[in-house]
C-alpha positions in Angstrom: 1.0 90.9 -99.2 -2.6 91.4 -100.1 -5.5 89.8 -101.8 -7.9 91.1 -104.5 -11.6 90.4 -104.8 -12.0 88.8 -108.2 -15.6 87.7 -108.3 -18.9 87.2 -106.5 -19.7 83.6 -106.1 -23.4 82.8 -106.5 -24.7 79.3 -105.8 -27.6 78.1 -108.0 -29.7 75.1 -108.7 -29.5 76.0 -112.4 -26.2 77.8 -112.8 -26.4 78.3 -116.6 -29.8 80.0 -116.4 -28.7 82.2 -113.5 -25.5 83.0 -115.3 -27.4 84.0 -118.5 -29.6 86.2 -116.4 -26.7 88.0 -114.8 -24.9 88.3 -118.2 -28.0 90.0 -119.7 -28.5 92.1 -116.6 -24.9 93.5 -116.6 -24.5 93.7 -120.4 -21.7 91.2 -120.1 -21.1 87.7 -121.5 -21.5 84.2 -119.9 -18.6 81.9 -120.2 -18.4 78.2 -119.4 -14.7 77.4 -118.5 -15.7 74.4 -116.5 -18.6 73.4 -114.2 -19.3 77.0 -113.3 -20.8 79.8 -115.4 -18.5 82.9 -115.3 -20.0 86.3 -116.1 -17.6 88.9 -117.2 -17.2 91.8 -119.7 -18.0 91.0 -123.3 -15.2 89.8 -125.5 -12.6 87.1 -124.9 -12.6 85.6 -121.4 -10.1 87.4 -119.2 -9.5 86.0 -115.7 -8.9 87.7 -113.4 -10.4 90.8 -114.9 -8.1 93.7 -114.3 -10.9 96.2 -113.4 -14.2 94.5 -112.5 -15.4 92.2 -109.8 -17.2 89.6 -111.9 -19.8 86.9 -111.1 -19.2 83.2 -110.9 -22.3 81.0 -110.7 -21.7 77.6 -109.2 -24.1 74.7 -109.5 -25.3 73.2 -106.1 -28.0 70.6 -105.4 -29.3 72.4 -102.3 -32.1 74.9 -102.5 -31.8 78.2 -100.7 -32.9 78.1 -97.1 -32.0 81.6 -95.7 -34.8 84.2 -95.6 -32.4 86.8 -97.1 -28.9 86.8 -98.4 -26.4 88.9 -96.4 -24.4 89.7 -99.5 -26.0 91.4 -102.6 -25.1 93.5 -105.6 -26.1 97.1 -106.2 -26.4 98.0 -109.9 -25.5 101.5 -111.1 -27.7 103.7 -113.3 -26.9 107.0 -115.0 -30.4 108.7 -114.9 -33.9 108.2 -113.7 -34.9 107.0 -117.2 -32.0 104.5 -117.2 -33.1 103.2 -113.8 -36.7 102.7 -115.0 -35.5 101.1 -118.3 -33.2 98.7 -116.4 -35.8 97.7 -113.9 -38.3 96.9 -116.7 -35.7 95.0 -118.7 -34.6 92.9 -115.6 -38.2 92.0 -114.9 -38.6 90.9 -118.5 -35.5 88.7 -117.9 -37.1 87.0 -114.9 -36.4 89.3 -112.0 -39.1 89.7 -109.4 -39.8 92.5 -106.9 -38.4 91.7 -103.4 -39.4 93.2 -100.1 -36.6 93.2 -97.6 -38.2 95.8 -95.4 -36.8 98.7 -97.4 -39.9 100.8 -97.2 -40.2 103.9 -99.5 -36.7 104.3 -101.0 -35.4 105.7 -104.3 -33.8 102.4 -105.3 -35.6 99.3 -106.5 -35.1 95.9 -104.8 -35.4 92.8 -107.0 -34.5 89.2 -106.9 -32.9 87.1 -109.6 -34.6 83.9 -110.9 -33.5 81.9 -107.9 -34.4 84.6 -105.3 -31.0 86.3 -104.8 -31.8 89.9 -103.9 -30.1 92.9 -105.6 -30.8 96.6 -105.9 -31.1 98.9 -108.9 -29.9 102.2 -107.6 -31.1 105.7 -108.5 -28.3 107.7 -110.1 -25.5 108.5 -107.7 -22.4 110.5 -108.4 -20.2 108.2 -106.4 -21.0 105.3 -108.8 -20.6 107.2 -112.1 -17.5 105.2 -113.1 -17.9 101.8 -111.4 -19.3 99.9 -114.4 -22.6 98.1 -114.1 -22.0 96.8 -110.6 -21.9 99.8 -108.2 -21.1 97.9 -105.1 -20.9 94.5 -103.5 -22.9 95.0 -100.2 -22.5 93.0 -97.1 -24.9 93.1 -94.1 -23.0 93.3 -90.8 -23.2 94.2 -87.1 -20.1 96.3 -87.0 -19.0 98.2 -90.1 -15.9 99.6 -88.4 -14.7 96.1 -87.5 -15.4 94.9 -91.0 -13.5 97.8 -92.5 -10.5 96.9 -90.3 -10.5 93.2 -91.3 -11.2 93.7 -95.0 -9.0 96.7 -95.4 -6.1 94.6 -94.0 -7.1 91.4 -95.9 -7.2 93.2 -99.4 -5.3 95.9 -101.1 -8.4 98.0 -101.3 -8.6 101.5 -99.9 -11.0 102.4 -97.1 -13.1 105.4 -98.3 -15.6 105.8 -95.5 -16.1 104.4 -92.0 -19.1 105.3 -89.7 -21.1 103.3 -87.2 -23.6 102.6 -90.0 -21.5 102.1 -93.1 -18.0 101.3 -94.4 -16.9 101.5 -98.0 -13.7 100.2 -99.7 -12.6 100.4 -103.3 -9.6 99.3 -105.4 -6.6 101.5 -104.7 -6.6 102.1 -108.5 -10.0 103.8 -108.2 -11.7 101.5 -110.6 -14.5 99.0 -110.5 -17.2 98.6 -107.8 -17.1 99.4 -104.1 -17.2 96.8 -101.3 -19.6 98.1 -98.7 -20.6 97.0 -95.2 -24.0 98.1 -93.9 -25.1 97.8 -90.3 -28.3 95.7 -90.1 -30.2 94.2 -87.2 -30.5 90.8 -89.0 -28.5 87.9 -87.6 -26.9 85.3 -89.8 -28.9 82.1 -89.7 -27.6 79.9 -92.6 -24.8 79.7 -95.1 -25.1 82.4 -97.7 -25.8 81.8 -101.4 -23.5 84.6 -102.3 -20.0 85.3 -101.2 -16.7 86.9 -102.3 -13.8 85.0 -103.8 -10.3 86.5 -103.3 -7.1 85.8 -105.3 -3.4 86.3 -104.4 -1.3 88.4 -106.7 1.2 86.6 -109.0 4.2 85.5 -107.0 2.5 85.7 -103.6 2.1 82.5 -101.6 -1.5 81.4 -101.1 -0.9 79.5 -97.9 1.0 82.5 -96.4 -2.0 84.7 -97.3 -4.4 82.3 -95.7 -2.2 82.2 -92.5 -2.2 86.0 -92.5 -6.0 86.1 -92.8 -6.3 83.7 -89.8 -4.1 86.0 -87.8 -6.4 88.9 -88.7 -9.4 87.0 -87.3 -10.6 84.7 -90.2 -11.7 81.2 -89.3 -11.5 78.0 -91.3 -14.8 76.8 -92.8 -15.7 73.2 -93.7 -18.6 73.0 -96.1 -17.8 69.5 -97.2 -15.6 70.9 -100.0 -13.0 68.1 -99.5 -9.6 68.4 -101.2 -9.9 71.5 -103.4 -7.3 74.1 -104.5 -9.2 76.9 -102.8 -9.5 77.6 -99.1 -12.9 78.4 -97.4 -12.9 80.8 -94.6 -15.2 83.1 -92.6 -14.5 86.7 -91.6 -14.9 87.8 -87.9 -18.7 88.1 -88.3 -19.1 84.7 -90.1 -19.4 85.8 -93.7 -18.1 83.1 -95.9 -15.4 83.7 -98.5 -12.8 81.7 -100.5 -9.1 82.3 -101.2 -8.5 80.9 -104.7 -5.3 79.4 -106.0 -3.6 81.3 -108.8 -3.8 79.4 -112.1 
């Protein structure tokens, strides 16, 4: 039994606009299968995508309150020229520079039109084959503990674990990494960005949720009511959802 990360859930006041931004940013397409705006590889809508962790933008009435999201995307580039071109294009699309205390670093920190931070990385060999999203990055206090929980929760392989960083990736060696970075910042509010997980065909969702609780996950009530997905938090309080197969 295991779960697979299928998309990054982004809450937005204007979901279609934020969805269009991310579709242009990633070179993907924006689809509207229901109330959300789903951003995935160009072509016909495929869900779940067999390779990539996609983006699902969900409309909400509440504005952002946290000073900084604890989950963000890192975008991959193939050269210094590509990085510069991508940053310029993203700013033309409505991205703005963001200061999260990064100092003088080789990557560029930006925010999408609703203030969700993301990074455009300098070329790195580790991300040469990830696609446009190099990594989904989560701020945490204990990367080792996060690697234990998320490595057991998903079928992804743990590639690196140190006191400062942990990295996981699909056992198939495709798509982005899931990374946990040690940071001093404490969680102060529900995040605008979180992961959605999906059971494999034939697996029982409720059994998977029970397994996650045994690993240290906690039920989360966001006022979601009677919905087919289950909202949980990991041992450090990061929200995530277990979706129902459909």
